[in-house]
TORLO-219834 format. One record per residue: z, x, y of N, C-alpha, C in turn. Coordinates in steps of 0.2 Angstrom, whole numbers, padded with zeros to 4 digits, always signed. Each point is the difference from the previous one (the first is absolute). Layout:
! TORLO-219834
ZXYZXYZXY...
END
This chain:
! TORLO-219834
+0315-0116-0064-0006+0002-0004+0003+0002-0007-0005+0000-0005+0002+0002-0007+0000+0008+0000+0005+0002-0004+0001+0007-0001-0006+0003-0004-0003+0006+0002-0005+0003-0003+0002+0006-0003+0001+0001-0006+0003+0006-0003-0006+0005-0002+0001+0006+0001-0006+0005-0002+0002+0002-0007-0005-0001-0004+0000+0002-0007+0000+0007-0001+0003+0003-0006+0000+0007-0001-0007+0003+0000-0001+0005+0003-0006+0003+0001-0004+0002-0007-0006-0001-0001-0004+0002-0005-0002+0007+0000-0003+0002+0006-0002+0007+0001+0001+0001+0007+0001+0007+0002+0000+0002+0007-0007+0003+0002-0002+0000+0006-0006+0003+0002+0002+0004+0006-0004+0006+0001+0001+0004+0006-0006+0003+0002+0000+0003+0006-0006+0004+0002-0001+0006-0003-0006+0003+0000-0001+0006-0004+0001+0006+0005+0002+0006-0003+0000+0006+0004+0004+0000+0006-0004+0001+0006+0004+0001+0006+0000-0007+0004-0002-0005-0003+0000-0007+0003+0007-0002+0001+0001-0003+0006+0007-0003+0001-0001-0006+0005+0004-0005-0001+0000-0005+0005+0003+0002+0007-0003+0003+0004+0003+0002+0007+0001-0006+0004+0005+0001+0004+0002-0006+0005+0001+0004+0007-0002-0004+0005+0000+0003+0006-0005+0005+0002+0001+0004+0005-0005+0004+0002+0000+0007-0004-0006+0004-0001+0001+0006-0003+0003+0005+0004+0003+0005-0003+0004+0006+0003-0005+0003+0005+0003+0002+0006-0004+0003+0005-0004+0006-0002+0002+0004-0005-0004+0006-0002-0005-0002-0005-0001-0006-0002-0005-0002-0005-0007+0000+0003-0004+0004-0003-0007+0000+0003-0004-0005-0004-0003-0005+0003-0004-0005-0003-0007+0003-0001-0003-0001-0006-0007+0002+0000-0005-0005+0002-0006+0002+0003-0005-0005+0002-0006+0000-0005-0002-0006-0002-0006+0000-0004-0006-0004+0003-0005+0003-0001-0006-0003+0003-0003-0005-0005-0004-0005+0003-0003-0005-0004-0005+0003-0006-0003+0006+0002-0004+0003-0005+0004+0003-0006+0006+0003+0002+0004+0002-0005+0002-0006-0005+0003-0005+0003+0002-0006-0004-0005-0003-0004-0006+0001+0002-0006-0003-0004-0001+0003-0006+0001+0007+0000-0002+0004-0006+0006+0004-0004+0005+0000+0004+0006+0005-0003+0006-0004-0003+0000+0001-0006+0006-0004-0003+0007+0003+0002+0000+0007+0001+0007+0003+0002+0002-0002+0007-0005-0001+0004+0001-0002+0007+0003-0007+0000-0003-0005-0004+0002-0006-0001+0007-0001-0002+0002+0004-0006+0006+0000-0003+0006+0003+0005-0002+0005+0004+0005+0003+0005+0001-0005+0006-0006-0003+0002+0001-0005+0005+0005-0006-0002-0001-0002-0006+0004-0005-0003+0008+0002+0000+0001+0006-0002+0007+0003+0000+0002+0000+0007-0004+0002+0005+0002+0001+0007+0002-0007+0003-0004-0005-0002+0001-0007+0003+0007-0003-0003+0002+0002-0006+0006-0002-0003+0006+0004+0003-0001+0006+0001+0006+0004+0003+0001+0000+0007-0005-0002+0004+0000+0000+0007-0003-0007+0003+0005-0005+0001-0002-0007+0002-0003+0001+0007-0003-0006+0002-0002-0001+0007+0005+0000+0005-0001+0001+0006+0005+0000+0005+0004-0007+0000-0002-0005-0003+0004-0006+0000+0005+0000-0006-0001+0006-0004+0005+0000-0005-0002-0003-0007-0006-0003+0001-0003-0003-0006-0005+0005-0004+0000-0001-0007-0004+0004-0004-0007-0004-0001-0005+0003+0001-0007-0003-0001-0002+0000-0007+0003-0005-0004-0001+0000-0007-0007-0001-0002-0003-0005+0004-0007-0001-0001-0005+0006+0000+0001+0004+0005-0004+0006+0001+0002+0005-0006+0007+0000-0001+0002+0005-0006-0003-0002-0006+0000-0006-0002-0004-0003-0006-0007+0002+0000-0003-0001+0005-0008+0002+0000-0001+0007-0001+0005+0005+0003-0001+0007-0001+0001+0002-0007+0005-0003-0003+0002+0002-0007-0006-0003-0005-0002-0006+0002-0005-0003-0004-0006+0004+0000-0002+0002+0006-0006+0004+0001+0000+0007-0003+0006+0003+0000+0001+0006-0003+0000+0000-0007+0002-0006-0003+0000+0000-0007-0007-0002-0003-0004-0004+0004-0007-0001-0002-0004+0006+0001+0002+0005+0004-0004+0006+0001+0002+0005-0005+0005-0001-0004+0002+0004-0006+0006+0004+0002+0004-0002+0004+0006+0004+0002+0005+0000-0006+0000-0004-0005+0004+0001-0006+0005-0006+0000+0004+0001-0005+0005-0006-0002+0005-0001+0006+0002+0005+0003+0005-0001+0006-0002-0004+0005-0007+0001+0002-0003-0005+0005+0000-0007-0003-0001-0001-0006+0000-0007-0003+0007-0003+0001+0005+0005-0002+0007-0002+0000+0002-0003+0006-0001+0005+0005+0002-0002+0007-0004-0006+0003-0006-0001-0002-0003-0006+0002+0003-0006-0003+0002+0000-0006+0004-0005-0003+0006-0002+0003+0004+0006+0002+0007-0001+0003-0001-0004+0006-0005+0002+0005-0001-0003+0006-0003-0007-0001-0004-0001-0005-0002-0007-0002+0006-0005-0001+0005+0003-0003+0006-0004-0002+0004-0002+0007+0000+0005+0004+0003-0001+0007-0004-0006+0003-0006+0000-0001-0004-0005+0003-0001-0007-0004+0004+0000-0005+0001-0006-0004-0007-0002-0003-0003+0006-0003-0007-0001-0004+0001+0002-0007+0003-0004-0004+0001+0002-0007-0006+0002-0004-0006-0004+0001-0005+0002-0004-0003+0007+0002+0000+0002+0006-0002+0007+0002+0005+0005-0002+0006-0002+0000+0005+0005-0003-0001+0001-0007-0001-0005-0004-0001+0000-0007-0006+0005-0002-0006-0002+0004-0006+0004-0001+0001+0008+0001+0004+0001+0006+0000+0008+0002+0005+0003-0005+0006-0003-0002+0005+0003-0005-0004+0001-0006-0004-0005-0002-0003+0001-0007-0005+0006+0001-0004+0001+0005-0004+0005+0001+0003+0007+0000+0006+0000+0003+0004+0006+0001+0002+0002-0007+0002-0005-0004+0003+0002-0007-0006+0002-0005-0006-0004+0001-0006+0002-0004-0002+0007+0002+0000+0002+0006-0002+0007+0002+0005+0005-0003+0006-0001-0001+0005+0005-0002+0005-0004-0005-0001+0000-0006+0005-0004-0005+0006+0004-0001+0001+0005+0004+0007+0003+0000+0004-0001+0006-0003-0004+0004+0003-0002+0007+0004-0006-0001+0007+0002-0002+0004-0006-0002+0002-0004+0006+0000+0002+0006+0001-0004+0006-0005-0005+0001-0006+0001-0002-0005-0005+0001+0001-0005-0006+0002+0003-0006+0001-0004-0006+0005-0005+0001+0006+0002+0003+0005-0005+0002-0002-0005+0004-0003+0002+0006-0002-0005+0005-0006-0005-0002-0004+0003-0004-0006-0004-0003+0003-0006-0004+0005+0002-0005+0003-0005-0004+0004-0005+0004+0004+0003+0005+0004-0005+0004-0005-0005+0003-0005+0002+0003-0005-0005+0004-0003-0004-0005-0002+0002-0006-0003-0004-0005+0005-0006-0002+0006+0002-0001+0005-0005-0001+0001-0005+0005+0001+0003+0007+0001-0005+0005-0006-0004+0001-0006+0002-0002-0006-0004+0001-0001-0005-0006+0005-0001-0004-0001-0004-0006-0004+0003-0006+0000+0006+0000-0004+0003-0006+0005+0005-0004+0006-0003-0002+0005+0003-0004-0003+0003-0006-0004-0003-0004-0002+0002-0006-0004+0006+0001-0004+0001+0006-0004+0006+0001+0005+0006+0002+0005-0002+0003+0005+0006+0001+0003+0002-0006+0002-0004-0005+0002+0002-0006-0005+0004-0004-0006-0002+0000-0005+0004-0003-0001+0007+0003+0001+0000+0006-0001+0007+0004+0006+0004-0002+0006-0002+0000+0006+0004-0002-0001+0002-0008-0002-0004-0004-0001+0001-0007-0005+0005-0001-0005+0000+0004-0006+0005-0001+0003+0007+0002+0004+0000+0005+0003+0007+0003+0005+0002-0006+0004-0004-0002+0005+0002-0005-0003+0002-0007-0006-0002-0001-0004+0002-0006-0001+0008+0000-0001+0003+0005+0000+0007+0001+0006+0004+0003+0005-0004+0002+0006+0002+0003+0006-0003-0003+0001+0000-0007+0005-0005-0003+0007+0002+0002+0002+0006+0003+0006+0002+0002+0002-0001+0007-0004-0003+0004+0001-0001+0007+0004-0007+0001+0007+0002+0000+0005-0006+0000-0001-0004+0007-0002+0003+0005-0001-0003+0006-0005-0006+0000-0006+0002-0004-0005-0005-0001+0003-0006-0005+0003+0002-0005+0003-0005-0004+0004-0004+0004+0004+0002+0004+0005-0004+0005-0004-0005+0004-0006+0003+0003-0004-0005+0004-0003-0005-0005-0002+0002-0006-0003-0005-0004+0005-0006-0002+0007+0002-0001+0005-0005-0001+0000-0005+0006-0001+0002+0006+0000-0004+0006-0006-0005+0000-0006+0003-0001-0006-0003+0000+0000-0006-0006+0003+0002-0006+0000-0005-0005+0005-0006+0002+0006+0002+0003+0005-0005+0002-0003-0004+0005-0004+0002+0005-0003-0004+0006-0005-0004-0003-0003+0002-0006-0005-0005-0003+0003-0005-0004+0006+0000-0001+0004-0005-0004+0000+0002-0008-0002+0006-0001+0000+0003-0007+0006+0004-0002+0006-0004+0000+0006+0003+0000+0002+0003-0007-0003-0002-0005+0001+0003-0007-0003+0007+0000-0006+0000+0003-0004+0006+0000+0004+0005+0005+0003-0002+0005+0003+0004+0005+0007+0003-0003+0003-0004-0004+0006+0002-0004-0002+0006-0005-0005-0002-0003-0003+0005-0005-0001+0007+0003-0004+0000+0006-0001+0006+0004+0006+0003+0002+0005-0004+0002+0006+0003+0002+0004+0004-0005-0001-0003-0006+0003+0004-0006-0003+0006-0001-0007+0001+0001-0004+0006-0001+0004+0005+0005+0001-0002+0006+0003+0005+0005+0007+0002-0003+0004-0005-0002+0007+0002-0001+0001+0004-0007-0005-0001-0004+0000+0005-0006-0001+0007+0002-0004+0001+0005-0001+0007+0002+0005+0002+0005+0003-0004+0004+0005+0002+0006+0005-0006+0000+0005+0000-0004+0005-0005+0001+0003-0001+0006+0000+0005+0005+0004+0000+0006-0006-0001+0006-0005-0004-0001-0005+0000+0005+0002-0006+0004+0002+0001+0006+0003-0005+0005-0006-0005+0002-0006+0003+0001-0005-0004+0002-0002-0006-0005+0000+0001-0006-0001-0005-0005+0005-0006+0000+0006+0002+0002+0005-0005+0001-0001-0004+0006-0002+0003+0005-0002-0003+0006-0006-0005-0001-0005+0002-0004-0005-0004-0002+0002-0006-0004+0004+0001-0005+0003-0005-0004+0004-0005+0004+0003+0002+0005+0004-0004+0005-0005-0005+0003-0005+0003+0003-0005-0004+0003-0003-0005-0005-0001+0002-0006-0003-0005-0005+0004-0006-0001+0007+0002-0001+0005-0005-0001+0000-0005+0006+0000+0003+0006+0000-0004+0006-0006-0005+0000-0006+0003-0002-0005-0005+0000+0000-0005-0005+0004+0001-0005+0001-0005-0005+0006-0005+0002+0004+0002+0005+0005-0004+0002+0007+0001-0003+0000+0006-0004+0006+0002-0004+0003+0005+0005+0004-0003+0005+0003+0004+0005+0006+0005-0003+0004-0003-0005+0005+0004-0003-0003+0006-0003-0005+0000-0004-0003+0006-0003-0003+0004+0005-0003-0003+0005-0003+0004+0006+0006+0005+0003+0005-0003+0001+0006+0003+0003+0002+0006-0005+0001-0002-0006+0002+0006-0005-0005+0006+0000-0006-0002+0000-0005+0006+0000+0001+0004+0007+0001-0004+0005+0001+0004+0007+0006+0005-0001+0005-0003-0002+0007+0004-0001-0002+0006-0005-0003-0001-0005-0002+0005-0004-0004+0006+0003-0005-0002+0004-0004+0004+0004+0004+0004+0005+0005-0003+0003+0005+0003+0005+0004+0005-0004+0002-0001-0006+0005+0004-0004-0004+0007-0001-0007-0001-0001-0004+0006-0001-0002+0004+0007-0002-0004+0005-0002+0003+0006+0003-0004+0006+0006+0002+0002+0004-0004+0004-0003-0001+0007-0004+0005+0002-0002+0000+0007-0007-0004+0002-0002-0004-0004-0006-0003+0001+0000-0007+0004-0003+0001+0006+0001-0006+0004-0003-0006-0002-0006+0001-0004-0004-0006-0002+0004-0004-0005+0005+0003-0004+0004-0004-0005+0005-0004+0004+0003+0003+0005+0005-0004+0004-0004-0006+0003-0006+0001+0002-0004-0006+0003-0001-0005-0006-0001+0002-0006-0001-0005-0005+0006-0004-0002+0006+0004+0000+0006-0003-0001+0001-0006+0005-0001+0002+0007+0001-0004+0005-0004-0007-0001-0007+0001-0002-0004-0006-0001+0003-0005-0005+0003+0003-0005+0003-0004-0006+0006-0003+0003+0004+0003+0004+0006-0003+0003-0002-0006+0004-0005+0001+0004-0003-0005+0004-0002-0007-0004-0003+0002-0005-0002-0006-0004+0006-0003-0004+0005+0003+0000+0006-0003-0003+0005-0003+0005-0002+0001+0007+0003-0003+0005+0006+0004+0003+0000+0006-0001+0005+0005+0003-0003+0004+0005-0001-0003+0006-0003+0004+0005+0004+0006+0003+0006-0001+0000+0004+0006+0003-0001+0006-0005+0000-0001-0006+0000+0005-0005-0007+0003+0001-0005-0004+0001-0007+0002+0001-0001+0005+0006+0003-0002+0005+0000+0003+0006+0003+0007-0001+0005+0001-0003+0004+0006-0001-0005+0005-0004-0003-0003-0005-0005+0004-0005-0006+0002+0005-0002-0004+0004-0006+0002+0004+0002+0005+0005+0006+0000+0003+0002+0005+0004+0001+0007-0004+0002+0000-0006+0001+0006-0004-0007+0002-0001-0005-0004-0002-0007+0002-0001-0003+0004+0006+0001-0003+0006-0002+0003+0006+0003+0007+0002+0007+0000-0002+0003+0007+0001-0003+0005-0004-0002-0002-0006-0003+0005-0005-0007+0001+0002-0004-0005+0002-0007+0000+0002-0002-0004+0006+0001+0003+0006-0001-0004+0006-0007-0003+0000-0005+0003-0003-0007-0002+0000-0002-0005-0006+0006-0002-0003-0002-0005-0006-0003-0006+0003-0006-0002-0002-0003-0006+0003+0003-0006-0002+0001-0001-0007+0003-0006-0002+0007-0002+0003+0004+0006+0000+0007-0001+0003+0000-0002+0007-0005+0003+0004+0000-0002+0007-0003-0007+0001-0005-0002-0004-0003-0006+0000+0005-0006-0002+0004+0001-0005+0005-0005-0002+0005+0000+0004+0003+0005+0003+0005+0000+0005-0002-0004+0006-0006+0002+0002-0003-0004+0006-0001-0007-0001-0002-0002-0006+0000-0008-0001+0007-0003+0000+0005+0004-0003+0006-0003+0000+0003-0001+0007-0002+0005+0005+0002+0000+0007-0003-0006+0003-0006-0001-0002-0004-0006+0003+0004-0006-0001+0001-0001-0007+0004-0006-0002+0006-0001+0004+0004+0005+0001+0006-0001+0004+0000+0000+0007-0006+0001+0003-0001+0000+0007+0001+0006+0004+0001+0006-0004+0001+0006+0003-0006+0004+0001-0004-0002+0005-0007+0002+0002+0000+0007+0002+0005+0003+0002+0000+0007+0002+0000+0004-0006+0004-0001-0005+0000+0003-0006-0007-0001-0004-0002-0006+0000-0006-0002-0003-0006+0004+0003+0000+0001+0006-0005+0004+0004+0000+0007-0003+0006+0003+0000+0000+0007-0002-0002+0001-0007+0002-0004-0004-0002+0001-0007-0007-0001-0002-0003-0006+0003-0007-0001-0001-0005+0004+0003+0002+0003+0006-0004+0005+0003+0000+0006-0004+0005+0002-0003+0000+0006-0005-0004-0002-0006+0000-0006-0003-0004-0002-0005-0007+0001+0001-0002-0003+0006-0007+0000+0002-0002+0008+0001+0004+0004+0003-0002+0007+0001-0001+0003-0007+0004-0002-0005+0000+0003-0007-0007-0002-0003-0001-0007+0000-0006-0003-0003-0003-0004+0005-0005+0002+0004-0003-0004+0005-0005-0005-0004-0001+0000-0006-0004-0005-0003+0003-0006-0003+0007+0000+0001+0004-0006-0002+0000-0006+0004-0004-0005-0002+0000-0006+0004+0007-0003+0000+0004+0001-0006+0007-0003+0000+0004+0003+0006+0000+0006+0000+0004+0004+0005-0002-0002+0007-0007-0001+0001-0002-0002+0007+0001-0007+0002+0000-0004-0005+0002-0007+0001+0008+0000+0003+0004+0003-0004+0007+0000+0002+0001+0003+0007-0004+0006+0001+0000+0003+0007-0002-0005+0005-0005-0004-0001-0002-0004+0005+0006-0005+0002+0003-0003-0005+0006-0004+0001+0005+0003+0004+0001+0007-0002+0006+0004+0003-0002+0001+0008-0006+0001+0001-0003+0000+0007+0002-0006+0004-0002-0006-0004+0001-0006+0003+0008-0001+0002+0004+0002-0005+0007-0001+0001+0003+0004+0006-0004+0006+0001+0002+0004+0006-0004-0002+0006-0003-0005+0000-0004-0003+0006-0005+0005+0002-0003+0004-0005-0006+0004+0002-0006-0004-0003-0002-0005+0004-0005-0005-0003-0007+0003+0000-0001+0005+0004-0007+0003+0000-0001+0004-0006+0005+0004-0002-0001+0004-0006+0000-0005-0006+0004-0005+0000+0000-0005-0006-0007-0003-0001-0003-0002+0006-0007-0003+0000-0005+0005-0003+0001+0007+0003-0005+0005-0002+0000+0001-0008+0006+0000-0003+0001+0001-0007-0003-0006-0004+0001-0006+0003-0003-0006-0004-0008+0001+0001-0002+0002+0005-0008+0000+0001-0002+0006-0005+0004+0005-0001-0002+0005-0005+0000-0002-0007+0005-0004-0001+0001-0003-0007-0006-0005-0002-0002-0004+0005-0005-0005-0001-0007+0004+0000-0001+0005+0003-0006+0004+0000-0001+0003-0008+0006+0002-0002+0000+0003-0007-0001-0006-0005+0003-0006+0001-0001-0005-0005-0001-0007+0004-0006-0002+0002-0001-0006+0004+0002-0006-0004+0002+0000-0006+0002-0006-0003+0007-0001-0001+0004+0004+0003+0007+0000-0001+0004-0006+0004+0002-0005-0004+0003-0006+0003+0006+0002+0004+0005+0004-0004+0006+0002+0003-0001+0004+0007-0005+0004+0000-0001+0004+0007-0002-0005+0005-0005-0004-0001-0002-0005+0005+0006-0004+0003+0004-0003-0005+0005-0004+0001+0006+0003+0004+0001+0006-0002+0005+0004+0004-0002+0002+0007-0006+0001+0001-0003+0002+0006+0000-0006+0005-0002-0006-0003+0000-0006+0004+0007-0002+0002+0005+0001-0005+0007-0001+0002+0003+0004+0006-0003+0006+0000+0002+0005+0005-0001-0003+0007-0006-0003+0000-0003-0002+0007+0003-0008+0001+0001-0003-0005+0002-0007+0001+0008+0000+0002+0004+0004-0003+0007+0000+0001+0003+0005+0005-0004+0005+0001+0003+0006+0003-0004+0001+0007-0006+0001+0000-0004+0001+0006-0002-0006+0004+0000-0006-0004-0002-0006+0003-0008+0000+0002-0003+0005-0003-0008+0000+0001-0003-0004-0005+0000-0007+0001-0002-0004-0005-0007+0000-0002-0004+0002+0005-0008+0001-0002-0001+0006-0005+0004+0005+0001+0000+0005-0005+0002-0002-0007+0006-0004+0000+0002-0003-0006-0005-0004-0004-0004-0004+0004-0005-0004-0003-0006+0004-0002-0001+0005+0004-0006+0005-0002+0001+0003-0007+0006+0002-0001+0002+0003-0007-0001-0005-0005+0002-0006+0001+0000-0005-0005-0008-0002-0002-0003-0001+0006-0007-0001-0001-0004+0005-0003+0002+0006+0001-0004+0006-0003+0002+0000-0008+0006-0002-0002+0002-0001-0007-0004-0005-0003-0001-0006+0003-0004-0005-0003-0007+0002-0001-0003+0004+0005-0007+0002+0000-0001+0005-0006+0005+0005-0001-0001+0005-0005+0002-0002-0007+0003-0006+0000+0002-0003-0007-0003-0006-0002-0004-0003+0005-0004-0006-0001+0005-0006-0004+0006-0001+0003+0004-0005-0002-0001-0007+0002+0002-0005-0003-0001-0007+0002+0005-0002+0004-0001-0006+0003+0004-0003+0005+0007-0002-0002+0001+0000-0007+0007-0001-0002+0004+0006-0001-0003+0006+0002+0004+0006-0001+0005+0001+0006+0005+0003-0002+0006+0001+0004-0002+0003+0007-0005+0004+0000-0002+0003+0007-0002-0006+0005-0002-0005-0002-0002-0006+0005+0007-0003+0002+0005-0001-0004+0006-0003+0002+0003+0005+0005+0000+0006-0001+0002+0005+0004-0003+0000+0007-0007-0001+0000-0003-0001+0006+0002-0005+0004+0002-0006-0003+0002-0006+0004+0007+0002+0002+0004+0003-0004+0007+0002+0003-0001+0005+0006-0004+0005+0000-0001+0004+0006-0002-0004+0006-0005-0005-0001-0002-0004+0005+0006-0004+0003+0004-0003-0004+0006-0003+0002+0005+0004+0004+0001+0006-0003+0004+0005+0003-0003+0002+0007-0006+0001+0001-0003+0001+0006+0001-0005+0005-0001-0007-0002+0001-0005+0004+0007-0001+0003+0005+0001-0005+0007+0000+0002+0002+0005+0005-0003+0007-0001+0002+0005+0004-0003-0001+0007-0006-0003+0000-0003-0001+0007+0003-0006+0003+0003-0005-0004+0004-0005+0004+0006+0003+0003+0004+0004-0004+0006+0003+0002-0002+0005+0006-0005+0003+0000-0002+0005+0006-0002-0004+0006-0003-0006-0001-0001-0005+0006+0006-0002+0003+0005-0002-0005+0006-0003+0003+0004+0005+0003+0000+0006-0002+0003+0006+0003-0003+0001+0007-0007+0000+0000-0003+0002+0006+0002-0006+0005+0000-0006-0002+0002-0006+0005+0007+0001+0002+0005+0002-0005+0007+0001+0002+0000+0006+0005-0003+0005-0001+0000+0006+0005-0003-0002+0007-0005-0005+0000-0003-0002+0006+0005-0004+0004+0003-0005-0004+0005-0004+0003+0006+0004+0003+0002+0005-0004+0005+0004+0002-0002+0004+0007-0006+0002+0000-0002+0004+0006+0000-0004+0006-0003-0007-0001+0000-0005+0005+0007-0001+0003+0005-0001-0005+0006-0002+0002+0003+0006+0004-0001+0006-0002+0002+0006+0003-0002+0001+0007-0007-0002+0001-0003+0000+0006+0003-0005+0005+0001-0006-0003+0003-0005+0004+0007+0002+0003+0004+0003-0005+0007+0002+0001+0000+0005+0006-0005+0005-0001+0000+0005+0005-0001-0003+0007-0005-0005+0000-0002-0003+0007+0007-0004+0002+0003-0003-0005+0006-0004+0002+0005+0005+0003+0002+0005-0003+0005+0005+0003-0003+0003+0006-0006+0001+0001-0002+0003+0007+0001-0005+0005-0002-0007-0001+0001-0005+0005+0008-0001+0001+0004+0001-0005+0007-0001+0000+0003+0006+0005-0003+0006-0001+0003+0005+0004-0001-0001+0007-0006-0003+0002-0002-0001+0007+0005-0005+0003+0001-0006-0004+0004-0005+0002+0008+0001+0000+0002+0005-0005+0007+0002+0001+0001+0004+0006-0005+0004+0001+0001+0005+0006+0000-0004+0006-0004-0006+0001+0000-0004+0006+0007-0004+0000+0002-0002-0006+0007-0004+0000+0006+0005+0002-0001+0006-0003+0006+0005+0002+0000+0001+0008-0006+0001+0003+0000+0001+0007+0002-0005+0004-0001-0007-0002+0002-0006+0003+0008+0000+0000+0003+0002-0006+0007+0000-0001+0003+0005+0004-0003+0006+0000+0003+0006+0004+0000-0002+0007-0005-0003+0003+0000-0001+0007+0004-0006+0002+0002-0004-0005+0004-0006+0002+0007+0000-0003+0002+0006-0002+0007+0001-0004+0005-0003+0004+0001+0001+0006+0006-0003+0004-0001-0008+0000-0005-0003+0000-0001-0007+0000+0002-0003-0007-0003+0004-0005+0001-0002-0007+0007+0001-0003+0004+0004+0003+0007+0001-0002+0000+0002-0008+0005-0003-0004+0000+0002-0007-0006-0001-0004-0004-0005+0002-0007-0001-0003-0004+0006+0000+0001+0004+0005-0005+0007+0000+0002+0004-0006+0007+0001-0001+0002+0004-0006-0003-0002-0006+0000-0007-0001-0002-0003-0007-0008+0001+0000-0003-0001+0005-0007+0001+0001-0002+0007-0002+0004+0005+0003-0001+0007-0002+0000+0002-0007+0005-0004-0003+0001+0001-0008-0007-0002-0003-0003-0005+0002-0006-0003-0003-0005+0005+0001-0001+0003+0006-0005+0005+0002+0001+0006-0005+0006+0002-0001+0002+0006-0004-0003-0001-0007+0002-0006-0003-0002-0002-0006-0008+0000-0001-0003-0003+0005-0007+0000+0000-0003+0006+0000+0002+0005+0004-0003+0007+0000+0001+0003-0006+0006-0001-0004+0000+0003-0007-0005-0003-0004-0001-0006+0000-0005-0003-0004-0007+0003+0001-0002+0001+0007-0006+0002+0002-0001+0008-0003+0005+0004+0001+0000+0007-0002-0001+0001-0007+0004-0005-0004+0000+0001-0008-0006-0004-0003-0004-0003+0005-0005-0004-0003+0002-0005-0005+0006-0003+0001+0003-0005-0005-0003-0007+0002-0006-0001-0004-0003-0006+0001+0004-0007-0002+0004+0001-0005+0004-0005-0002+0005-0003+0005+0002+0004+0005+0005-0002+0005-0003-0003+0006-0007+0001+0001-0003-0002+0006+0000-0007+0001-0001-0004-0005+0001-0008+0001+0007-0002+0003+0005+0004-0003+0007-0002+0003+0001+0002+0007-0003+0006+0002+0000+0002+0007-0004-0005+0004-0005-0002-0003-0005-0005+0004+0004-0006+0001+0003-0003-0005+0004-0006+0001+0006+0000+0005+0003+0006-0001+0006+0001+0005-0002+0001+0007-0006+0003+0001-0002+0001+0007-0003-0007+0003-0005-0003-0004-0003-0006+0003+0004-0006+0000+0004-0001-0005+0004-0006-0001+0007+0001+0003+0003+0006+0001+0007+0000+0002+0001+0004+0006-0001+0007+0000+0002+0004+0006-0005-0001+0005-0007-0001-0001-0004-0001+0005+0001-0006+0004+0001-0006-0003+0002-0006+0004+0007+0001+0004+0005+0003-0004+0006+0001+0003+0000+0004+0007-0004+0006-0001-0001+0004+0006-0003-0004+0006-0005-0003-0002-0004-0004+0005+0004-0005+0004+0004-0004-0005+0004-0005+0003+0006+0003+0005+0003+0006-0003+0005+0003+0004-0003+0003+0007-0006+0003+0000-0003+0002+0006-0002-0006+0005-0002-0006-0003-0002-0005+0004+0007-0003+0003+0005+0000-0004+0007-0002+0003+0002+0005+0006-0001+0006-0002+0002+0005+0005-0004+0000+0006-0006-0002+0000-0005+0001+0005-0001-0007+0003+0003-0005-0003-0001-0007+0003-0006-0003-0002-0004+0002-0005-0006-0003-0002-0003+0003-0007-0005-0003-0003-0003+0003-0006-0005+0005+0002+0000+0005-0005-0005+0006+0001-0007-0002+0000-0004+0003+0005-0007-0001+0000-0003+0003-0006-0007-0001+0000-0004+0002-0006+0001+0007-0001+0000+0004+0005+0000+0007-0001+0006+0003-0002+0006-0003+0001+0007+0002-0002+0002-0003-0007-0003-0005-0002+0002-0004-0006-0001+0005-0006+0004-0001-0005+0000+0004-0006-0006-0003-0005-0005+0004-0001-0006-0003-0004+0002-0001-0007-0004-0004-0003+0001-0001-0008-0006+0004-0003+0002+0003-0006-0005+0004-0003+0000-0001-0007-0006+0002-0003+0000-0001-0008-0001-0007-0002-0002-0005+0003-0001-0006-0002-0007-0002+0001-0002-0005-0004-0007-0002+0001+0000-0008+0001+0006-0003+0002+0000-0007+0001-0003-0002+0007-0003-0005+0000-0003-0003+0007+0005-0003+0004+0000+0001+0006+0005-0003+0004-0001-0008+0000+0006-0003+0000+0000-0008+0000-0003-0002+0007-0002-0006+0000-0003-0003+0006-0004-0006-0001-0003-0003+0005-0004-0006-0001-0004-0001+0007-0004-0005-0001-0004-0001+0006+0004-0004+0005
END
């Protein structure tokens, strides 16, 4: 798979106030509130508190009901609960991969309170992610018109301009910051990201080193250095920088994701799983982290969880080719559920209205061929097992018959030992060897015992007895032949 690197973050977002991403069950002493339908129909506070409760106290399955949480925050906001309700509705909309809803709610949160910088940051970020970088620039410039000394917003503007490809404007904005604060580590990190976007990796590295000389303990800077090392082909150095980043900041999303993807590339699925689980925990809205996590689950043979993540990603983006194809590969190559593999490809075709020359159709043919091949091998294996079972059954019958005939032969030899003389001792050795074969179920030796009894010792004993008794043995005392299917010779 191709390595997927996480770019430097534009803006971070977080839940407001007491909201947190709870995992697992709530503490035993947590008292959950109950809300009636009547309350939820008219009370914005009840809706807001219910939304918080849904996020902090997952269902018994351990899953957070994000759909219901979004509805509660949305309804609270529409009833007039204020900017925090809009902000949280936007945050949950991002978890649900609904960028348009997120943009709308972040925008309303900031419009309701133009001092709410958390909403400002997130609104600009989502605008930029939705392809509206120029609107994000205007948003920051409007804020700076009344807050010209806010260096954090100047820094965010540097990133928005860089992401929009307006590098000269980004450099000019960076100079505004450095004139006021020559030791501003964040502006050097942002310049590093800008040079990275331009492919100037040497300059990117120099800016990262300058940021570290000012603020040594920043995990994000070490992550950015690692990304640059990766692009320069020095993976071992990149891993070392990522490990440093995670020591400084265990919750760093980019470092966890990048190290997770490196682990995927090297086949270390256990490490990949740990890092990508952490990345998804930190940022549940990231489809990049979830895609990597699905592959990590697959590598750890947790196919059900991998499939569940693919379905979640497809629900968020029904047109994602890479998700459908990865999901199809999961079932074609690993679970051998070829019908599911074909269903994913067919669903991709239906959601994207592609023509018959598209790769999806050649993949369908490959899956069908794989299905036919596996079914052929399964049929061959089933036939091999059937034949082996039939052979085992025949051998068991053979040994059972052999045991009866050896017992009869042994009795004959024992009763006539005096007559047989030295032959009795030789015949006894055959009986001993035959009993070992029977006891150990050594089917391979049975034909040899059969030959020795039927063709050698049986006739020898019969002849000796006939000579001793003055005649040939009658039918009752003759040594029978066993294990053969030949018809007796004869004629009319």
